[in-house]
C-alpha positions in Angstrom: -2.6 -8.9 33.8 -0.4 -11.3 35.7 3.1 -10.5 35.5 4.6 -13.8 37.0 3.0 -16.5 34.7 2.8 -16.5 30.7 -0.1 -15.3 29.4 -1.5 -15.2 25.9 -0.7 -12.1 24.2 -3.8 -12.3 22.2 -5.7 -11.9 25.8 -3.3 -9.5 27.2 -2.8 -6.9 24.2 -4.7 -7.3 21.1 -8.5 -9.3 21.6 -11.4 -7.7 22.4 -13.6 -7.8 25.8 -16.2 -9.4 24.1 -14.5 -12.2 22.5 -12.2 -12.7 25.7 -15.8 -13.3 28.0 -17.1 -15.1 25.2 -14.3 -17.7 25.6 -13.9 -17.4 29.1 -13.9 -20.2 31.7 -17.1 -18.6 33.1 -18.9 -18.5 30.2 -18.3 -21.5 29.0 -19.2 -23.2 32.4 -22.6 -21.1 32.5 -23.5 -22.4 28.8 -22.5 -26.2 30.5 -25.0 -25.1 32.9 -27.6 -24.1 30.9 -27.5 -27.0 28.6 -28.1 -29.0 31.5 -31.2 -26.7 32.5 -32.6 -27.4 29.2 -32.1 -30.9 29.2 -33.7 -31.5 32.4 -36.6 -29.4 31.2 -36.9 -31.5 28.2 -36.6 -34.7 30.2 -39.5 -33.2 32.8 -41.7 -32.4 29.8 -41.4 -35.7 28.1 -42.0 -37.6 31.2 -39.2 -38.4 33.2 -38.8 -38.2 36.8 -37.1 -34.6 36.9 -39.8 -32.2 38.9 -40.3 -28.4 38.4 -38.5 -27.7 42.0 -35.1 -29.4 40.4 -35.1 -27.5 37.5 -35.7 -24.1 39.1 -33.1 -24.7 41.5 -30.8 -25.5 38.6 -31.8 -22.3 36.9 -31.4 -20.2 39.9 -27.7 -21.6 40.4 -26.1 -21.4 36.4 -24.1 -18.5 37.5 -23.3 -19.4 41.2 -19.9 -21.2 40.7 -17.2 -22.3 42.6 -14.2 -22.5 40.8 -12.0 -23.8 43.9 -14.7 -27.1 44.4 -14.5 -27.6 40.8 -10.3 -27.5 40.8 -10.6 -29.8 44.0 -12.8 -32.6 42.7 -11.0 -32.5 39.4 -7.8 -33.2 41.1 -9.7 -36.5 42.5 -12.0 -37.7 39.5 -9.4 -36.6 36.6 -12.2 -35.6 34.8 -13.5 -31.7 34.1 -17.2 -32.1 33.1 -17.6 -34.8 36.4 -16.1 -32.4 38.6 -18.7 -29.5 37.3 -21.3 -31.9 37.7 -20.3 -32.5 40.9 -19.8 -28.7 41.7 -23.1 -27.9 40.5 -24.8 -30.4 42.7 -23.1 -29.0 45.6 -24.9 -25.4 44.7 -28.1 -27.0 43.9 -28.6 -30.1 46.0 -32.4 -31.1 45.3 -31.4 -31.7 41.4 -27.6 -33.3 41.9 -29.3 -36.9 41.3 -30.5 -35.5 37.9 -27.9 -33.7 36.3 -26.8 -34.9 33.0 -29.4 -37.6 33.1 -28.6 -39.8 30.2 -26.0 -37.8 28.8 -22.3 -38.1 27.8 -19.5 -35.2 28.5 -19.6 -34.1 24.9 -23.4 -33.4 25.1 -22.2 -30.0 27.1 -18.6 -29.7 25.8 -19.4 -30.0 21.7 -22.7 -28.4 22.1 -21.2 -25.3 24.3 -18.7 -25.4 21.7 -21.0 -24.7 18.9 -22.8 -22.4 20.4 -19.8 -20.3 21.2 -18.2 -20.9 17.9 -21.3 -19.3 16.1 -21.5 -16.5 18.4 -17.7 -16.1 17.9 -18.6 -16.1 14.1 -21.8 -13.6 14.0 -19.6 -11.0 15.9 -16.6 -11.4 13.6 -18.9 -10.8 10.8 -20.1 -7.6 12.1 -16.7 -6.6 12.9 -15.8 -7.2 9.1 -18.9 -5.5 8.2 -17.3 -2.5 10.0 -14.0 -2.7 7.8 -16.0 -3.2 4.8 -17.7 -0.2 5.6 -14.5 1.7 6.4 -13.1 1.0 3.1 -16.2 1.8 0.8 -16.3 5.2 2.7 -11.9 5.5 1.4 -12.9 4.3 -1.6 -15.7 6.3 -2.6 -13.5 9.4 -1.8 -10.7 8.3 -3.8 -12.3 6.5 -6.8 -11.0 9.1 -9.1 -7.4 9.8 -7.7 -4.6 8.6 -10.1 -2.1 6.4 -8.4 0.7 4.6 -9.9 -0.2 1.2 -10.8 2.3 -1.8 -10.2 2.7 -5.3 -12.1 5.3 -7.4 -10.8 6.0 -4.2 -8.5 7.3 -2.6 -11.3 5.9 1.2 -12.4 2.6 0.1 -15.0 -0.5 1.9 -16.1 -2.1 4.0 -13.1 -5.2 3.1 -11.0 -7.0 5.3 -8.9 -6.5 5.0 -4.9 -10.4 4.2 -4.7 -9.9 1.3 -6.9 -6.9 -0.5 -5.2 -9.1 0.0 -2.2 -11.9 -1.7 -4.0 -9.6 -4.7 -4.6 -9.5 -5.1 -0.7 -13.2 -5.1 -0.4 -14.1 -7.3 -3.0 -11.6 -9.6 -0.9 -13.6 -9.3 2.3 -17.1 -9.5 1.0 -15.6 -13.2 -0.3 -14.8 -13.6 3.3 -18.3 -12.5 4.9 -19.7 -15.1 2.3 -17.5 -17.7 4.0 -18.5 -16.7 7.1 -22.3 -16.9 6.3 -21.6 -20.3 5.0 -19.8 -21.5 8.1 -22.7 -19.8 10.2 -25.8 -21.4 8.3 -23.9 -24.8 8.5 -23.3 -25.1 12.2 -25.9 -27.9 13.3 -26.6 -28.5 17.0 -25.2 -31.9 18.1 -27.9 -32.7 20.6 -28.2 -35.7 23.2 -26.7 -38.7 21.4 -24.9 -40.9 23.9 -21.8 -42.5 23.8 -21.6 -43.5 20.3 -24.0 -41.7 18.7 -26.7 -44.1 19.2 -28.9 -43.0 21.8 -29.0 -46.1 23.4 -29.3 -44.2 26.6 -32.3 -42.2 26.2 -33.9 -45.5 24.1 -34.0 -47.0 27.8 -35.2 -44.0 29.7 -37.9 -43.4 27.0 -38.8 -46.9 26.8 -38.1 -47.6 23.5 -40.1 -44.0 22.2 -37.6 -43.0 19.6 -40.4 -40.2 18.9 -39.6 -38.7 22.4 -36.2 -38.6 21.4 -36.3 -36.7 18.3 -38.6 -34.1 19.9 -35.8 -33.8 23.3 -33.6 -33.0 20.6 -35.3 -30.4 18.7 -36.3 -28.8 22.1 -32.5 -28.9 23.0 -31.8 -27.2 19.5 -34.5 -24.4 19.5 -33.5 -23.6 23.2 -30.4 -22.3 22.0 -31.2 -21.0 18.5 -30.2 -23.7 16.3 -32.9 -25.1 13.7 -31.6 -28.7 13.4 -29.3 -31.1 14.8 -27.0 -33.5 12.6 -28.5 -36.2 11.2 -25.9 -39.0 12.4 -22.7 -38.3 14.4 -20.7 -40.1 16.8 -19.9 -39.2 20.3 -18.9 -35.8 19.1 -20.0 -33.5 16.4 -18.2 -33.8 13.1 -14.8 -32.0 13.4 -15.6 -31.2 9.7 -17.2 -28.4 11.4 -14.2 -27.1 12.9 -12.0 -27.1 9.9 -14.9 -25.2 7.9 -14.9 -22.5 10.7 -11.1 -22.2 10.7 -11.2 -22.3 6.7 -13.2 -18.8 6.9 -11.0 -17.3 9.6 -8.0 -18.3 7.7 -9.5 -16.8 4.3 -10.3 -13.3 6.4 -6.7 -13.5 7.4 -5.4 -14.1 3.4 -7.7 -11.2 2.6 -6.0 -9.0 5.4 -2.4 -10.1 4.8 -2.4 -9.1 1.6 -4.1 -5.3 2.2 -1.9 -4.9 5.1 1.3 -5.7 2.7 -0.3 -3.0 0.0 -0.6 -0.7 2.8 3.2 -1.4 4.0 4.5 -1.1 0.2 2.5 2.2 -0.4 3.9 3.6 3.0 7.5 3.0 1.6 6.7 5.5 -1.0 5.0 8.1 1.3 1.8 7.6 -1.0 -0.5 6.1 1.6 0.1 6.3 5.5 -1.7 4.2 8.6 -2.7 6.5 11.5 0.2 7.4 13.7 -0.4 9.2 17.1 1.3 12.6 17.9 3.5 11.2 20.6 3.9 7.6 18.9 7.7 6.5 18.6 8.3 4.6 15.3 12.0 3.5 16.0 14.2 3.8 19.3 16.9 4.9 17.5 15.9 6.7 14.5 13.3 9.4 15.6 12.6 10.1 12.2 10.8 7.2 11.0 6.7 6.3 10.5 7.0 2.7 10.7 3.6 0.9 9.5 3.6 -1.1 12.7 -0.3 -1.4 12.7 0.1 -3.2 9.4 2.9 -5.2 10.1 1.1 -6.6 13.1 -2.1 -7.7 11.0 0.5 -9.4 8.8 2.5 -10.9 11.8 -1.1 -12.0 13.5 -2.5 -13.1 10.3 0.5 -15.6 9.5 -0.3 -17.1 12.6 -3.8 -17.7 12.1 -3.4 -19.2 8.5 -1.2 -21.9 10.5 -3.1 -22.0 13.0 -6.5 -23.5 10.9 -4.2 -26.3 10.1 -5.0 -27.7 13.5 -8.5 -28.2 12.4 -7.7 -29.7 9.1 -5.6 -32.6 10.8 -8.2 -32.8 13.4 -10.8 -33.5 11.1 -8.6 -36.2 9.2 -7.5 -37.8 12.2 -10.7 -38.8 13.9 -11.1 -42.5 14.9 -14.6 -44.3 14.1 -16.8 -43.0 16.8 -14.4 -40.3 18.6 -10.8 -40.8 19.9 -9.5 -37.8 22.3 -6.5 -36.9 20.9 -8.6 -33.8 19.7 -9.4 -32.4 22.5 -6.0 -30.7 23.9 -5.4 -29.3 20.3 -8.6 -27.7 20.1 -8.8 -26.4 23.8 -5.7 -24.4 22.3 -6.4 -23.9 18.4 -10.3 -23.0 17.9 -10.3 -20.1 21.1 -7.0 -18.3 19.7 -8.2 -18.5 16.3 -10.9 -16.9 17.2 -8.8 -14.5 19.1 -6.8 -13.9 16.4 -9.2 -12.7 13.9 -11.0 -10.7 16.4 -7.5 -8.8 17.0 -6.7 -8.4 13.0 -10.3 -7.1 12.6 -9.7 -4.2 15.6 -6.3 -3.5 13.9 -8.1 -3.3 10.3 -10.9 -1.0 11.6 -8.5 1.3 13.1 -6.1 1.6 10.0 -9.0 1.7 7.6 -10.7 4.6 9.4 -7.6 6.3 9.7 -5.8 6.2 6.4 -3.9 9.0 5.2 -3.9 9.8 1.2 -1.0 12.5 0.7 -1.9 13.0 -2.6 1.1 15.6 -3.4 3.3 12.8 -3.3 0.8 10.1 -5.7 0.9 13.2 -8.1 4.7 13.7 -8.2 5.1 9.8 -8.5 2.8 9.5 -11.6 4.2 12.6 -13.3 7.4 11.1 -13.2 6.4 7.9 -15.4 3.5 9.8 -16.9 5.6 9.8 -20.5 5.8 6.1 -20.2 2.4 5.5 -19.0 0.5 7.5 -21.6 2.6 5.5 -24.4 -0.8 3.1 -24.6 -2.9 6.2 -25.0 -0.6 7.5 -27.8 -0.4 3.9 -29.4 -4.3 3.7 -29.6 -4.7 7.3 -30.9 -2.0 6.5 -33.5 -3.8 3.2 -34.5 -7.1 4.8 -34.8 -5.4 7.5 -37.3 -4.3 4.3 -39.3 -1.3 3.4 -38.2 0.2 -0.4 -37.4 0.0 -1.6 -34.0 3.2 -3.5 -34.1 5.0 -1.1 -36.0 4.1 1.6 -33.5 4.5 -0.9 -30.3 8.2 -1.6 -31.3 9.0 2.0 -31.8 7.7 2.9 -28.1 9.8 0.3 -26.9 12.7 1.3 -28.2 12.3 4.9 -27.5 11.4 4.0 -23.9 14.7 1.9 -23.6 16.3 5.0 -24.6 14.8 7.3 -22.0 15.2 4.9 -19.5 19.1 4.6 -20.3 19.5 7.9 -20.2 17.4 8.4 -17.0 19.6 6.1 -15.3 22.4 7.6 -16.3 21.0 10.8 -14.7 21.0 12.4 -17.9 18.1 14.8 -19.4 15.2 12.6 -21.3 12.3 13.5 -23.3 10.2 10.1 -24.2 7.6 12.4 -26.1 10.2 14.2 -27.8 11.2 10.8 -29.4 8.1 9.5 -29.8 6.7 12.5 -32.1 10.1 12.3 -34.3 8.6 9.3 -35.5 5.9 10.2 -38.4 4.5 6.9 -38.2 2.6 8.0 -35.1 0.9 10.5 -37.2 0.7 12.9 -33.9 2.7 15.8 -33.3 4.6 16.0 -29.9 1.9 18.8 -28.6 -0.6 16.3 -29.5 1.1 13.7 -27.7 1.0 15.6 -24.4 -2.5 16.4 -24.6 -2.8 12.6 -24.1 -0.8 12.8 -21.2 -3.8 13.4 -18.6 -3.5 11.2 -15.8 -7.0 11.2 -15.5 -7.2 10.0 -19.0 -4.9 7.0 -18.4 -7.1 5.1 -15.4 -9.7 4.1 -17.6 -12.9 3.0 -15.9 -11.6 2.7 -12.3 -14.0 5.6 -11.1 -17.3 3.9 -12.5 -16.4 0.3 -11.7 -15.6 1.6 -7.7 -19.2 3.2 -8.5 -20.7 0.4 -9.6 -19.5 -2.0 -7.2 -20.0 -0.1 -3.9 -23.7 0.3 -5.4 -23.4 -3.4 -5.6 -22.4 -4.5 -2.1 -24.5 -1.5 -0.2 -26.8 -4.5 0.9 -23.7 -6.2 2.6 -22.8 -3.8 5.2 -26.3 -2.8 6.2 -26.1 -0.5 8.9 -22.7 -0.4 9.4 -21.2 3.1 9.3 -17.5 3.5 9.1 -15.7 4.2 12.4 -12.7 3.2 14.3 -11.7 1.3 17.0 -9.1 2.2 20.1 -6.4 -0.1 20.1 -2.9 -0.5 22.2 -0.2 0.9 20.2 
């Protein structure tokens, strides 16, 4: 870390080493050089004057990068790709004359981006599977643990802790599917020329269009792609960036929702995120245990959702065969988007592996509202015994209002006593109290969780529950 120059907090505090290296200048430059090697090999195989010795020297110097030479040359030519061509030629002098033959800058810049973005998505997908695995284990453990449910953030019928986690999982599985779709639909640009017409290669191969197709298929296969875009301008379609960032935004939406739920439950001390032995919650209030990890998740997710709009606006504002007003924006928004997604997934792994469930507090909160919660079960049972559902509903409404009125005044109240005084129910007070078992009020929560976790087992594959060390 430099203390004299600004650094992105995503780089200095939050993102993983893998993602930092993936988007590093070194990895990008080495990818450019591997693309130049692949182009030279394809051109040689198809009869162009590129020798085996030249290819060998290029291969031997992929990692031999003098960034000082690049920087000095770029000051002169004001063109980053040509500065790198110059530096590569200095490292591999016998091949200097054939580097970038027939290509335009987007051959290396765009194809490298596609490679890096694909690899980044594959990595994020595996990290997301780990979060889902953590939550699946958590949901299974607490599938039958009643917890007060909320609608409109007002106490409602109970659910279970595991069922609530299953809602988070379902969102994240949807995000996994979006990532899969984005990965599967990333195609290779290939070497298509200045406006996508491949005119330079039509000249180099003396009008043989078949050789151009063979070259592009070989280039794509070298980097693990099955096909190239059917048509393009100078660049690959920027809709690809939009699709990728939409997938990352979708992930952010899900994790923001999960983080918010955890924050709300930690307020009630029902569930708490991990908290280290020496961790300080507040500089002033020593007793505090703030949900700072979940707050950070929400904070970063908010940035990621906003960042995704950069790709949307870029895709919609491309001019004809290309314009350069995408370049500076993409240099920032795409890498930062990936680093941010990586950061929130690392946090999510840490949180979901170390969630603490305070069952005693949960039981007490359920118990406090149990008479109200049980009214639906009482209503169903009374109707089965011949009662009028609408009449009984009105009695419950009035009795509940009376009970809550007394509760708000700090007076004693007995909702079941009020209800049992109405003969319309056909139930005694004791019979009503027998329906107040919290486990009888959670419906099919446990079986829903079991069935859903069984269904998504193939999703997580070999992923096993586990945490992730992060800086507090």
